[in-house]
C-alpha positions as a printed NumPy array, in Angstrom:
array([[  86.417, -299.333,  137.209],
       [  83.839, -297.831,  134.853],
       [  85.865, -299.039,  131.848],
       [  85.933, -302.628,  133.13 ],
       [  82.146, -302.675,  133.614],
       [  81.589, -301.353,  130.08 ],
       [  84.153, -303.8  ,  128.693],
       [  82.405, -306.686,  130.477],
       [  79.033, -305.599,  129.117],
       [  80.408, -305.292,  125.596],
       [  82.068, -308.71 ,  125.767],
       [  78.893, -310.239,  127.252],
       [  76.662, -308.833,  124.475],
       [  79.199, -309.821,  121.827],
       [  79.257, -313.39 ,  123.151],
       [  75.443, -313.403,  123.355],
       [  75.131, -312.22 ,  119.742],
       [  77.634, -314.868,  118.613],
       [  75.78 , -317.648,  120.475],
       [  72.383, -316.552,  119.129],
       [  73.806, -316.21 ,  115.608],
       [  75.409, -319.631,  115.831],
       [  72.127, -321.111,  117.135],
       [  70.193, -319.618,  114.214],
       [  72.812, -320.93 ,  111.785],
       [  72.629, -324.436,  113.266],
       [  68.817, -324.406,  113.206],
       [  68.649, -323.316,  109.566],
       [  71.305, -325.827,  108.567],
       [  69.448, -328.638,  110.362],
       [  66.132, -327.741,  108.704],
       [  67.753, -327.517,  105.264],
       [  69.556, -330.856,  105.681],
       [  66.403, -332.548,  106.962],
       [  64.383, -331.301,  103.985],
       [  67.057, -332.417,  101.496],
       [  67.351, -335.875,  103.044],
       [  63.587, -336.415,  103.106],
       [  63.3  , -335.276,   99.484],
       [  66.095, -337.658,   98.501],
       [  64.375, -340.578,  100.255],
       [  61.016, -339.794,   98.642],
       [  62.642, -339.519,   95.223],
       [  64.423, -342.848,   95.701],
       [  61.203, -344.579,   96.744],
       [  59.344, -343.147,   93.74 ],
       [  62.055, -344.435,   91.404],
       [  61.872, -347.87 ,   93.027],
       [  58.112, -348.024,   92.532],
       [  58.433, -346.841,   88.927],
       [  61.103, -349.464,   88.209],
       [  58.968, -352.182,   89.8  ],
       [  55.966, -351.165,   87.691],
       [  58.069, -351.146,   84.505],
       [  59.456, -354.58 ,   85.326],
       [  56.028, -356.076,   85.992],
       [  54.596, -354.479,   82.835],
       [  57.42 , -355.905,   80.74 ],
       [  57.163, -359.324,   82.386],
       [  53.407, -359.69 ,   81.953],
       [  53.295, -358.123,   78.482],
       [  55.928, -360.618,   77.321],
       [  53.88 , -363.503,   78.738],
       [  50.696, -362.196,   77.092],
       [  52.425, -361.801,   73.715],
       [  53.786, -365.352,   73.937],
       [  50.343, -366.742,   74.726],
       [  48.829, -364.785,   71.818],
       [  51.475, -366.212,   69.466],
       [  50.758, -369.749,   70.646],
       [  47.007, -369.215,   70.305],
       [  47.435, -367.811,   66.786],
       [  49.533, -370.828,   65.832],
       [  46.913, -373.248,   67.161],
       [  44.156, -371.383,   65.317],
       [  46.243, -371.354,   62.132],
       [  46.644, -375.156,   62.145],
       [  42.949, -375.672,   63.013],
       [  43.782, -378.843,   64.867],
       [  42.367, -378.826,   68.375],
       [  42.798, -382.469,   69.199],
       [  44.126, -383.217,   72.641],
       [  47.161, -385.055,   71.27 ],
       [  48.161, -382.24 ,   68.917],
       [  47.732, -379.505,   71.507],
       [  49.621, -381.541,   74.118],
       [  52.609, -382.16 ,   71.843],
       [  52.48 , -378.598,   70.524],
       [  52.507, -377.1  ,   74.023],
       [  55.324, -379.437,   75.023],
       [  57.385, -378.16 ,   72.082],
       [  56.452, -374.549,   72.818],
       [  57.522, -374.889,   76.436],
       [  61.085, -375.195,   75.132],
       [  60.786, -371.823,   73.389],
       [  58.611, -369.949,   75.876],
       [  58.949, -370.524,   79.583],
       [  55.7  , -370.509,   81.522],
       [  55.069, -370.936,   85.209],
       [  51.762, -372.679,   84.559],
       [  49.603, -373.403,   81.52 ],
       [  45.934, -374.179,   81.884],
       [  44.161, -375.614,   78.856],
       [  40.435, -376.109,   78.798],
       [  37.929, -377.349,   76.251]])
């Protein structure tokens, strides 16, 4: 009888240690996975923002360079008549695509 009580206590404490150990393992694994996933999401978002900034910089810098080239060409010819600038911009629109061009005198 005494041996069965001791055996039950030993098996109970062994099971308790296994359950507690497994619970600690699961908790640590969950925390580690959560941290890794959040870091991956943050890194992906940062890359997306960086790529968007690079795209917009390239897009607008290209437009600015094209406008500077057109302005330099107009200044080089020294002809600012409305007819010349209109025909010149019409020709340039074939080479450089613009969403809108505003010309003022």
